[in-house]
Structures are given as structure tokens and as C-alpha cells.
MARTIBA-74957 format. One record per residue (C-alpha): residue in one letter; y negated, z, x. Coordinates in steps of 0.001 Angstrom, whole numbers, plus 500000, padded with zeros to 6 digits. Layout:
N
{r = a, north = Y, up = Z, east = X}
...
END
This chain:
71
{r = m, north = 410535, up = 427668, east = 259928}
{r = n, north = 407108, up = 425983, east = 260776}
{r = d, north = 404311, up = 428245, east = 260212}
{r = e, north = 401826, up = 425464, east = 260783}
{r = v, north = 399752, up = 424275, east = 257611}
{r = p, north = 400406, up = 420739, east = 257024}
{r = h, north = 397598, up = 418291, east = 257124}
{r = l, north = 396871, up = 416708, east = 253693}
{r = l, north = 395572, up = 413350, east = 252941}
{r = t, north = 393513, up = 412457, east = 250014}
{r = t, north = 394776, up = 409392, east = 247495}
{r = r, north = 391901, up = 407353, east = 249237}
{r = e, north = 392682, up = 408246, east = 252766}
{r = v, north = 396414, up = 407118, east = 252237}
{r = t, north = 395063, up = 403861, east = 250780}
{r = e, north = 392785, up = 403228, east = 253525}
{r = l, north = 395841, up = 403844, east = 256132}
{r = l, north = 398078, up = 401556, east = 254123}
{r = r, north = 395666, up = 399290, east = 253281}
{r = v, north = 396653, up = 399015, east = 249681}
{r = p, north = 394522, up = 399510, east = 246594}
{r = i, north = 394589, up = 403063, east = 244936}
{r = s, north = 396160, up = 401397, east = 241708}
{r = t, north = 399239, up = 400296, east = 243947}
{r = l, north = 399558, up = 403885, east = 245624}
{r = n, north = 399258, up = 405201, east = 241973}
{r = r, north = 401995, up = 403156, east = 240648}
{r = w, north = 404265, up = 403989, east = 243535}
{r = r, north = 403858, up = 407726, east = 242803}
{r = r, north = 404448, up = 407327, east = 238988}
{r = d, north = 407438, up = 405035, east = 239509}
{r = g, north = 408861, up = 407465, east = 242160}
{r = e, north = 412264, up = 407395, east = 243893}
{r = g, north = 410986, up = 406342, east = 247433}
{r = k, north = 408504, up = 403513, east = 246371}
{r = g, north = 405984, up = 405366, east = 247975}
{r = p, north = 405096, up = 408550, east = 250228}
{r = i, north = 405434, up = 411623, east = 248364}
{r = g, north = 402386, up = 413386, east = 246860}
{r = f, north = 401622, up = 416384, east = 244713}
{r = r, north = 398836, up = 417714, east = 242716}
{r = v, north = 396425, up = 420328, east = 244269}
{r = g, north = 394072, up = 421160, east = 241440}
{r = k, north = 392939, up = 417671, east = 240200}
{r = g, north = 393719, up = 415673, east = 242905}
{r = i, north = 396922, up = 414197, east = 244522}
{r = r, north = 397593, up = 415172, east = 248302}
{r = y, north = 399922, up = 413559, east = 250708}
{r = p, north = 401234, up = 415398, east = 253661}
{r = a, north = 400289, up = 413189, east = 256571}
{r = d, north = 403569, up = 413703, east = 258370}
{r = g, north = 405322, up = 412573, east = 255408}
{r = v, north = 403347, up = 409500, east = 254900}
{r = i, north = 404070, up = 408530, east = 258640}
{r = a, north = 407744, up = 409229, east = 258088}
{r = w, north = 407852, up = 406990, east = 254917}
{r = l, north = 406041, up = 404320, east = 256726}
{r = a, north = 408580, up = 404545, east = 259879}
{r = e, north = 411309, up = 404223, east = 257164}
{r = k, north = 409970, up = 401268, east = 255546}
{r = e, north = 409341, up = 399381, east = 259026}
{r = s, north = 412891, up = 400453, east = 260185}
{r = a, north = 414243, up = 398894, east = 256746}
{r = e, north = 412561, up = 395656, east = 257521}
{r = r, north = 413596, up = 395453, east = 260962}
{r = a, north = 417515, up = 396133, east = 259632}
{r = k, north = 416665, up = 393326, east = 256853}
{r = d, north = 415364, up = 391010, east = 259503}
{r = g, north = 418107, up = 391792, east = 262138}
{r = r, north = 415614, up = 393245, east = 264455}
{r = s, north = 416773, up = 396728, east = 265182}
END
């Protein structure tokens, strides 16, 4: 088991990284099932594990490449 504490990103940090509006990230989270990176509530805010955001982004890129036939 990994004893390291994950680096958590705020909603704003994720939207800046992905260059999408906050409303888009909120909609992805609300709609669920892979539409956006997994986030969870910590106190009053939503936090996203940085490694999860990067993995989600890599998965999206891989799917686009496969769709375009560019593995």
C-alpha cells in the first residue's frame, strides 16, 4: 500500500489545467460515469487527486487517438 498522501487539486486548479469553465467541470462531476476526473468533497470544497486527473486526461487522449486511428 502506498503511504504517500495524494496531492489534491481544487476545482479551480483542475479547470485551469484542463482549460474548461468551472461549470463544465461541475457538470461532468454531476453527470458522473467517466465524464470527468473523479473528485470528492472535503469540507465545503471538492478535491481532485492530481494523479487521478492526469490518468483521466491520458485515458481521454488514448481514446481520441484510437478513434482517429493514431495509436
